[in-house]
Backbone as JSON Lines, residues from 0, in Angstrom:
{"i":0,"aa":"M","n":[-3.84,-53.74,5.51],"ca":[-2.84,-53.42,4.53],"c":[-1.5,-53.31,5.23]}
{"i":1,"aa":"N","n":[-0.57,-54.11,4.83],"ca":[0.76,-54.08,5.42],"c":[1.65,-53.1,4.66]}
{"i":2,"aa":"I","n":[2.33,-52.31,5.43],"ca":[3.29,-51.4,4.83],"c":[4.66,-52.02,5.02]}
{"i":3,"aa":"G","n":[5.32,-52.23,3.93],"ca":[6.63,-52.85,4.0],"c":[7.71,-51.84,4.35]}
{"i":4,"aa":"I","n":[8.87,-52.36,4.69],"ca":[10.01,-51.52,5.03],"c":[10.4,-50.64,3.84]}
{"i":5,"aa":"S","n":[10.3,-51.16,2.65],"ca":[10.7,-50.39,1.48],"c":[9.77,-49.19,1.28]}
{"i":6,"aa":"D","n":[8.47,-49.36,1.59],"ca":[7.54,-48.24,1.5],"c":[7.88,-47.15,2.51]}
{"i":7,"aa":"L","n":[8.22,-47.56,3.72],"ca":[8.58,-46.61,4.76],"c":[9.89,-45.9,4.41]}
{"i":8,"aa":"D","n":[10.85,-46.63,3.9],"ca":[12.12,-46.02,3.49],"c":[11.9,-45.01,2.37]}
{"i":9,"aa":"Y","n":[11.05,-45.37,1.42],"ca":[10.76,-44.47,0.31],"c":[10.11,-43.18,0.83]}
{"i":10,"aa":"T","n":[9.16,-43.32,1.75],"ca":[8.47,-42.16,2.31],"c":[9.43,-41.26,3.07]}
{"i":11,"aa":"M","n":[10.27,-41.85,3.9],"ca":[11.23,-41.06,4.68],"c":[12.24,-40.37,3.75]}
{"i":12,"aa":"D","n":[12.66,-41.05,2.71],"ca":[13.59,-40.45,1.76],"c":[12.93,-39.28,1.04]}
{"i":13,"aa":"F","n":[11.67,-39.43,0.67],"ca":[10.93,-38.35,0.01],"c":[10.81,-37.13,0.93]}
{"i":14,"aa":"I","n":[10.49,-37.38,2.2],"ca":[10.37,-36.28,3.16],"c":[11.71,-35.56,3.33]}
{"i":15,"aa":"R","n":[12.79,-36.32,3.44],"ca":[14.12,-35.71,3.56],"c":[14.46,-34.85,2.36]}
{"i":16,"aa":"R","n":[14.08,-35.29,1.18],"ca":[14.37,-34.51,-0.03],"c":[13.51,-33.25,-0.11]}
{"i":17,"aa":"M","n":[12.32,-33.29,0.46],"ca":[11.41,-32.14,0.38],"c":[11.64,-31.11,1.48]}
{"i":18,"aa":"L","n":[12.36,-31.45,2.54],"ca":[12.56,-30.52,3.65],"c":[13.16,-29.18,3.24]}
{"i":19,"aa":"P","n":[14.16,-29.14,2.37],"ca":[14.7,-27.82,1.99],"c":[13.67,-26.92,1.31]}
{"i":20,"aa":"I","n":[12.64,-27.49,0.75],"ca":[11.57,-26.69,0.15],"c":[10.49,-26.37,1.17]}
{"i":21,"aa":"L","n":[10.16,-27.34,2.01],"ca":[9.05,-27.18,2.94],"c":[9.37,-26.23,4.1]}
{"i":22,"aa":"I","n":[10.58,-26.27,4.62],"ca":[10.93,-25.44,5.78],"c":[10.78,-23.95,5.47]}
{"i":23,"aa":"P","n":[11.34,-23.42,4.36],"ca":[11.13,-21.99,4.08],"c":[9.66,-21.64,3.84]}
{"i":24,"aa":"L","n":[8.89,-22.54,3.23],"ca":[7.47,-22.27,3.02],"c":[6.7,-22.2,4.33]}
{"i":25,"aa":"V","n":[7.03,-23.09,5.26],"ca":[6.38,-23.06,6.57],"c":[6.76,-21.79,7.32]}
{"i":26,"aa":"I","n":[8.02,-21.41,7.26],"ca":[8.47,-20.18,7.93],"c":[7.77,-18.97,7.33]}
{"i":27,"aa":"L","n":[7.67,-18.91,6.0],"ca":[6.98,-17.81,5.33],"c":[5.51,-17.77,5.72]}
{"i":28,"aa":"S","n":[4.86,-18.9,5.76],"ca":[3.46,-18.98,6.11],"c":[3.22,-18.47,7.54]}
{"i":29,"aa":"W","n":[4.02,-18.93,8.48],"ca":[3.88,-18.51,9.88],"c":[4.2,-17.02,10.04]}
{"i":30,"aa":"T","n":[5.21,-16.54,9.32],"ca":[5.55,-15.12,9.4],"c":[4.41,-14.26,8.88]}
{"i":31,"aa":"L","n":[3.83,-14.65,7.74],"ca":[2.69,-13.91,7.21],"c":[1.51,-13.94,8.17]}
{"i":32,"aa":"M","n":[1.25,-15.1,8.75],"ca":[0.12,-15.24,9.65],"c":[0.3,-14.36,10.9]}
{"i":33,"aa":"I","n":[1.46,-14.4,11.51],"ca":[1.72,-13.61,12.72],"c":[1.68,-12.13,12.4]}
{"i":34,"aa":"T","n":[2.28,-11.72,11.29],"ca":[2.27,-10.32,10.89],"c":[0.84,-9.84,10.63]}
{"i":35,"aa":"G","n":[0.05,-10.67,9.97],"ca":[-1.35,-10.32,9.71],"c":[-2.15,-10.17,10.99]}
{"i":36,"aa":"I","n":[-1.96,-11.07,11.92],"ca":[-2.69,-11.01,13.2],"c":[-2.3,-9.77,13.98]}
{"i":37,"aa":"V","n":[-1.0,-9.47,14.05],"ca":[-0.54,-8.28,14.77],"c":[-1.11,-7.02,14.13]}
{"i":38,"aa":"S","n":[-1.07,-6.95,12.81],"ca":[-1.63,-5.79,12.1],"c":[-3.12,-5.65,12.37]}
{"i":39,"aa":"L","n":[-3.82,-6.75,12.35],"ca":[-5.27,-6.74,12.58],"c":[-5.61,-6.27,13.99]}
{"i":40,"aa":"V","n":[-4.89,-6.75,14.97],"ca":[-5.18,-6.38,16.36],"c":[-4.92,-4.89,16.6]}
{"i":41,"aa":"K","n":[-3.96,-4.31,15.89],"ca":[-3.64,-2.9,16.05],"c":[-4.67,-1.97,15.41]}
{"i":42,"aa":"K","n":[-5.52,-2.5,14.53],"ca":[-6.53,-1.68,13.87],"c":[-7.59,-1.26,14.89]}
{"i":43,"aa":"P","n":[-8.06,0.0,14.81],"ca":[-9.03,0.49,15.79],"c":[-10.48,0.19,15.42]}
{"i":44,"aa":"N","n":[-10.75,-0.91,14.76],"ca":[-12.12,-1.25,14.35],"c":[-12.78,-2.15,15.39]}
{"i":45,"aa":"T","n":[-14.06,-2.43,15.14],"ca":[-14.82,-3.27,16.06],"c":[-14.35,-4.73,15.96]}
{"i":46,"aa":"W","n":[-14.61,-5.46,17.0],"ca":[-14.17,-6.86,17.04],"c":[-14.97,-7.75,16.1]}
{"i":47,"aa":"N","n":[-16.17,-7.34,15.71],"ca":[-16.96,-8.15,14.77],"c":[-16.2,-8.31,13.46]}
{"i":48,"aa":"E","n":[-15.67,-7.2,12.94],"ca":[-14.93,-7.25,11.7],"c":[-13.59,-7.95,11.89]}
{"i":49,"aa":"K","n":[-12.97,-7.72,13.02],"ca":[-11.67,-8.32,13.29],"c":[-11.76,-9.84,13.36]}
{"i":50,"aa":"I","n":[-12.83,-10.33,13.97],"ca":[-12.98,-11.79,14.1],"c":[-13.1,-12.44,12.73]}
{"i":51,"aa":"L","n":[-13.86,-11.82,11.84],"ca":[-13.99,-12.36,10.49],"c":[-12.64,-12.42,9.8]}
{"i":52,"aa":"W","n":[-11.88,-11.34,9.85],"ca":[-10.56,-11.34,9.2],"c":[-9.58,-12.27,9.91]}
{"i":53,"aa":"L","n":[-9.71,-12.4,11.22],"ca":[-8.85,-13.33,11.96],"c":[-9.09,-14.77,11.49]}
{"i":54,"aa":"L","n":[-10.35,-15.13,11.3],"ca":[-10.66,-16.47,10.81],"c":[-10.1,-16.69,9.41]}
{"i":55,"aa":"I","n":[-10.2,-15.67,8.57],"ca":[-9.64,-15.78,7.21],"c":[-8.13,-15.95,7.28]}
{"i":56,"aa":"I","n":[-7.47,-15.17,8.1],"ca":[-6.01,-15.24,8.21],"c":[-5.57,-16.62,8.7]}
{"i":57,"aa":"I","n":[-6.24,-17.13,9.7],"ca":[-5.81,-18.4,10.31],"c":[-6.18,-19.61,9.45]}
{"i":58,"aa":"F","n":[-7.41,-19.67,8.97],"ca":[-7.87,-20.89,8.33],"c":[-7.55,-21.0,6.85]}
{"i":59,"aa":"I","n":[-7.22,-19.9,6.2],"ca":[-6.84,-20.0,4.8],"c":[-5.32,-20.05,4.69]}
{"i":60,"aa":"S","n":[-4.65,-20.22,5.8],"ca":[-3.21,-20.47,5.86],"c":[-2.4,-19.4,5.15]}
{"i":61,"aa":"T","n":[-1.63,-19.75,4.16],"ca":[-0.71,-18.81,3.52],"c":[-1.45,-17.73,2.74]}
{"i":62,"aa":"F","n":[-2.56,-18.07,2.11],"ca":[-3.27,-17.09,1.29],"c":[-4.15,-16.16,2.12]}
{"i":63,"aa":"G","n":[-4.54,-16.55,3.32],"ca":[-5.36,-15.69,4.17],"c":[-4.7,-14.37,4.51]}
{"i":64,"aa":"P","n":[-3.45,-14.39,5.01],"ca":[-2.78,-13.12,5.27],"c":[-2.58,-12.27,4.0]}
{"i":65,"aa":"V","n":[-2.31,-12.92,2.88],"ca":[-2.14,-12.18,1.62],"c":[-3.45,-11.49,1.25]}
{"i":66,"aa":"I","n":[-4.57,-12.19,1.4],"ca":[-5.88,-11.6,1.12],"c":[-6.15,-10.44,2.07]}
{"i":67,"aa":"Y","n":[-5.79,-10.63,3.35],"ca":[-6.0,-9.56,4.33],"c":[-5.2,-8.31,3.96]}
{"i":68,"aa":"F","n":[-3.92,-8.48,3.65],"ca":[-3.09,-7.32,3.33],"c":[-3.51,-6.68,2.0]}
{"i":69,"aa":"A","n":[-3.99,-7.48,1.06],"ca":[-4.39,-6.94,-0.24],"c":[-5.75,-6.24,-0.17]}
{"i":70,"aa":"L","n":[-6.68,-6.78,0.6],"ca":[-8.04,-6.25,0.62],"c":[-8.47,-5.71,1.98]}
{"i":71,"aa":"G","n":[-8.34,-6.51,3.0],"ca":[-8.93,-6.21,4.3],"c":[-8.32,-5.05,5.03]}
{"i":72,"aa":"S","n":[-7.03,-4.93,4.99],"ca":[-6.36,-3.87,5.73],"c":[-6.83,-2.5,5.25]}
{"i":73,"aa":"G","n":[-6.87,-2.32,3.95],"ca":[-7.34,-1.04,3.4],"c":[-8.81,-0.8,3.66]}
{"i":74,"aa":"M","n":[-9.61,-1.87,3.58],"ca":[-11.05,-1.74,3.84],"c":[-11.3,-1.3,5.27]}
{"i":75,"aa":"L","n":[-10.58,-1.88,6.22],"ca":[-10.75,-1.5,7.62],"c":[-10.32,-0.06,7.85]}
{"i":76,"aa":"D","n":[-9.22,0.35,7.21],"ca":[-8.75,1.73,7.36],"c":[-9.77,2.71,6.8]}
{"i":77,"aa":"E","n":[-10.3,2.43,5.6],"ca":[-11.28,3.31,4.98],"c":[-12.54,3.42,5.83]}
{"i":78,"aa":"K","n":[-12.99,2.3,6.37],"ca":[-14.19,2.32,7.19],"c":[-13.95,3.14,8.45]}
{"i":79,"aa":"W","n":[-12.78,3.01,9.04],"ca":[-12.45,3.77,10.25],"c":[-12.43,5.27,9.95]}
{"i":80,"aa":"V","n":[-11.88,5.66,8.81],"ca":[-11.83,7.07,8.44],"c":[-13.25,7.61,8.22]}
{"i":81,"aa":"R","n":[-14.1,6.83,7.53],"ca":[-15.49,7.25,7.33],"c":[-16.22,7.43,8.66]}
{"i":82,"aa":"E","n":[-16.01,6.5,9.59],"ca":[-16.65,6.61,10.9],"c":[-16.16,7.85,11.64]}
{"i":83,"aa":"Q","n":[-14.88,8.13,11.55],"ca":[-14.32,9.32,12.2],"c":[-14.9,10.59,11.58]}
{"i":84,"aa":"D","n":[-15.03,10.61,10.25],"ca":[-15.61,11.77,9.58],"c":[-17.05,11.99,10.01]}
{"i":85,"aa":"Q","n":[-17.8,10.9,10.14],"ca":[-19.2,11.02,10.59],"c":[-19.26,11.55,12.01]}
{"i":86,"aa":"R","n":[-18.37,11.09,12.86],"ca":[-18.35,11.59,14.25],"c":[-17.99,13.07,14.28]}
{"i":87,"aa":"D","n":[-17.03,13.46,13.45],"ca":[-16.64,14.87,13.41],"c":[-17.78,15.74,12.9]}
{"i":88,"aa":"Q","n":[-18.52,15.26,11.91],"ca":[-19.66,16.02,11.39],"c":[-20.74,16.15,12.45]}
{"i":89,"aa":"T","n":[-20.96,15.08,13.2],"ca":[-21.96,15.11,14.26],"c":[-21.55,16.11,15.33]}
{"i":90,"aa":"R","n":[-20.3,16.12,15.7],"ca":[-19.81,17.08,16.7],"c":[-19.92,18.5,16.17]}
{"i":91,"aa":"G","n":[-19.66,18.68,14.89],"ca":[-19.77,20.01,14.3],"c":[-21.19,20.51,14.32]}
{"i":92,"aa":"D","n":[-22.16,19.6,14.16],"ca":[-23.58,19.99,14.21],"c":[-23.99,20.38,15.63]}
{"i":93,"aa":"Q","n":[-23.4,19.75,16.61],"ca":[-23.75,20.03,18.0],"c":[-23.22,21.38,18.46]}
{"i":94,"aa":"Y","n":[-22.09,21.76,17.92],"ca":[-21.44,22.99,18.32],"c":[-21.43,23.97,17.15]}
{"i":95,"aa":"P","n":[-22.28,25.0,17.19],"ca":[-22.33,25.96,16.07],"c":[-20.97,26.61,15.84]}
{"i":96,"aa":"G","n":[-20.68,26.81,14.6],"ca":[-19.41,27.45,14.26],"c":[-18.27,26.46,14.17]}
{"i":97,"aa":"G","n":[-18.54,25.17,14.35],"ca":[-17.51,24.15,14.22],"c":[-16.58,24.07,15.43]}
{"i":98,"aa":"L","n":[-16.97,24.68,16.53],"ca":[-16.13,24.62,17.73],"c":[-16.31,23.26,18.38]}
{"i":99,"aa":"S","n":[-15.2,22.67,18.85],"ca":[-15.35,21.4,19.51],"c":[-14.76,21.41,20.88]}
């Protein structure tokens, strides 16, 4: 299949017209992705959960970080608080009177 000069010109013209729309979307996507990854790495959870969310953030592109911030970030925080509460209760059982 031969691509003529007019086809190439049309394609390049289309790309030039779309750049003002595409550049901000790419910047937004990368900003969300980097922010999501930084937030995820700072969470004190296990790496098993982090790897799953990291894959979602990276491979679902723009919507992955949005899903992480809407659902995952809170889920990881709640799980961490529950684990801390369980550890505190265990320590309280070991030391009568709640002394730690």
